[in-house]
N, C-alpha and C positions, 0 to 999 in steps of 0.2 A: 474264169481263169488268169492270173496274172502272167500271161506269156511274156510281155514285154519284159518283166523282171528276169525271165528265164535266157532271155538275150544277154542283157546287160552283165547279170552276174555270172553267168557261163563264160563270158570272155575274160572275167577277171579270176575264175575258179576252173582252170582246164583241168585240173587233178581234184576234181572235187571228191575225194573220199571213194570207198568201196559204195556206199550208199547210193551214188548216182547210177552207177554201174548195174547194180542189183536191182533199183527200180526201172530202169530202161531196159534189163534184159529179162525182166520178170514174164513169162509166158505171156507174150501178146498173141501167141495162135488162137484162131477160133476152132472150138470142138464143133464139128460140125452136124452131129446127132444134138448137142445141147442147142445148138442155136435155132436148128430148124425146130426143133419141139417148142422151146420158149418163144417164137415168133408165131408159131402156128397156134398155140394156144394164147398167146397176147392177141393174136390178130383175129381169130374167130368166135373167141369167146371173151376174154377179157375186156378190149376196149370198147367192141361193140355194145356190151352190156352196160359198161360204165358210164360211156358217154352218149347222150341222146342222139347227138348228131356231129359227125366226124365230115368235116368238108376240104377236101384236098385240090388246090388249082394249081397250074404250071407243071405236073409232072413231067411233060415233054421236054422240059429246061433240064431233066437231068441225064449228065452225060452218061453213057453206057459201057464205057471204057477210058482208059488213060488216068492220071492220077487227079483228084479231086479233092478238095476241102469244101465241106458242107460246113456254112458259116450259119448256125440257126440264131433268133432273140431265145432268150431263156426265160420262162415265164413261170415254168412248174418243175417237178421231178418226172412226171406225166411225159415232158418232152423225149426223154432217152428211150421210152416205148415207142411213142408216136412216130418219132424218127424213121426208125426202121420199117412201121408199118407203112409210112407212105412214100420212104425212097429206098428201101433195101431189097431183100433178094427176090422177093415176089413182083417188084416192078422194075429193076435194073440188074436183076440176077447178079447182084454184088453184094457184099457182107460189109458192113462199116467197121471202122476202127475207132473208138472214142479215146480221147486224151482223159485221163480220168485223176482227180486228186489223189493222192498215196492215201490218205486216212480213208476212201471209200474201197480201198484193195484191201483191205485186211480181213482176216478170218473167212467165215463161210460168204458171206457177201461180196469179198476179194477173188475166193476161189470164182465164183459164179463170173464175176465181172470180166474177170481175165480172158475165161473160156468163151465169152461172147464176142471176144476182139478188143476189150479196152485193155488201156496200159498206163499204169501209175506215174504220176509226175509230183516229186516234191516242193510245194510252191513256196516253203520256207529256204529249202538248201536245193535249189535247181542246179544240175549239172549239164555240162556241156552234151553229155552222152546221152539224157534224155533228146536232146536236138537232133542230134547224129539219128538215132533210133527213129524218129517221127520223119527226118528228111529219107530215109531209106525205105519207110513205106510209102513216101509219095514217089520216090524213083520206082519202086516196084510196082506202081500203076494202081495202088489202094486207094479207096475212098474215106478220107479221114474228116472226122468230125471234132471242131472245135466252136466254143461258143464265143463271139469274140467279145460279149459286153463283160466276162470275166465273172459272170454270177448271175443269179436269179431275182428277177426284178417284177415284180406282178402288177404292176401299173400296164398303161397301155402305150407307155412313150418308146423311143429305141434309147437306149443311153450310150455314153462315150464309149467307144472301140478301143480295145487294147491295141496296140500296134505291133504287137509280137505276132499275130496272125498275118499279118502283110510281109514280116522280116523274115517268119518261116518259108512262106510260098516262094518269096524271091530270094531265097536262099539255095532253095530247091532247084528251083528255074536256072538260077547263076552256075549253079554246081555242075549242072546238066543241061546245057545249052538245046532248047528243041525239046526238052522235055513236055511242053505242053498243059503244067498245071493250070486247074480252072478252081474258081472259087464259086459256088453256088448260094446266094443269098436267101435264106427262108426265113419266114415269119410267124410264128405262133401266136396266137390270140383265141382268149377262152372267154366264155359267157360270164364266168366268174371268176375274181383274183385266186380263189383258193379253190381249184375245180372239184368238186363233190358229185356225188352220184345225178346222172343227169345233165349235166355240164354239156354246153355245145362248145367244139373245139374248131377253129379254122387254121389251115395248115396254108401257106401261099409260098412258093418256089418261083424267083426269078430267072431270068436268062444268067448262064454262067459270065463269069469274067475272066477273060485271059490274063493272066499275071504276067507273060511275057510281053504285052502293051505298055507295062510299066519299069519294064528292067531296061533304064537308060543310063545306070553305071553310078548313080549318087544313092547308095542304100536309105538314108535317112529321108532324102526328098522323094525319091520312089515309093517308100512305106507309108510316107504322108498322103501321097496322092492314090495309091490303092486302098488303104485305110478310108478316106475322106469317101470315095465314089463306092466303096461297100456297105458304108454308112448310110448314104444317098440311096442307095438299092433299095436296103431294110425301111427307109423311111418310106418311100414309095408305096411298098407293099404294104404298110400299116395305114398309111391314108387310104390306100383302096380296101382296106377292109373297114376301115370307119366311115367311108362313103356309102359302103353297100350295108352295113349293119344300119345307117340312119335312114336309109332308103326302105329297109324291111320295116323298120319301126314306122316310118311314117304310112306305107302302104297296108299294116294291120288294121283288120276292121274293128270297128267298135265293140 
C-alpha cells in the first residue's frame, strides 16, 4: 500500500472531507466469535488441507505485548490468512489489525474484513484521520499489519519498501515517548508463484526492530534509516530461505 502518499497528502489535506473520517472510523473492532470461528476453520482445516507443508520459523521473536507492526513481504492473497495462523491469537494471544484498501471493504467482504480487525484506507484520497486512527491503534498496544512493499510481488525478490510504514511508527513513538513500538520483519515464500493445491509455504520471522532507536529528531532521515534496516532484515530472511531451498534440492535423492 502507498503509505508514503498517506503522509504526504494528509499534511496538505487536513480537512479531507467526510470520506476520510468515515473510512477511518468504520467498524475496526474485532468480532470475538467470528474471528475465533474463522481462524479455527482456517488453521485446522483450510490451510493444512490446501498447503502440502507450512514451515514457520522465528515465532519466538514475536512480542507478546506492546505496540507492534508486523511488516511482511506480500507474495499472495493467502498471506492474510497465513499471517494470523503464524502470529495471531493461538501463538501470541493477540488479534491482528490489518490496514486494507477501501475497495476491499465493501459489501459482504467489507463486513467480514472489518469484523476480523481490518480497517480501510482510501489510497486515492488518503486522510489524516486514517493516520490518526492507525496511531491510536498503536498507542492502544495493538498488533498492526502493514505490507511495506505496497502490493503483491510473486517473484523471489524483496522489492523497494514504502517509507510510510517507518513514518507511521516514528510518528506514534515521537507523539508518545516511551511507547515502545516494534516492527517485526516477516518473509513469505511459496514453492509456486501462484499458490495452488499442494503448494509449500515458508514463513520466516526476524527479531523485532525497536523504533525508538531511530527517533533522533530528523523525520526524513530517521525514516530512511528505519526503512533501510527493515529492507535489510527482509532480504536476510529471503537469503536464508534461498539457502535452505538450495540445500534441500542438493540433498534430494535421485
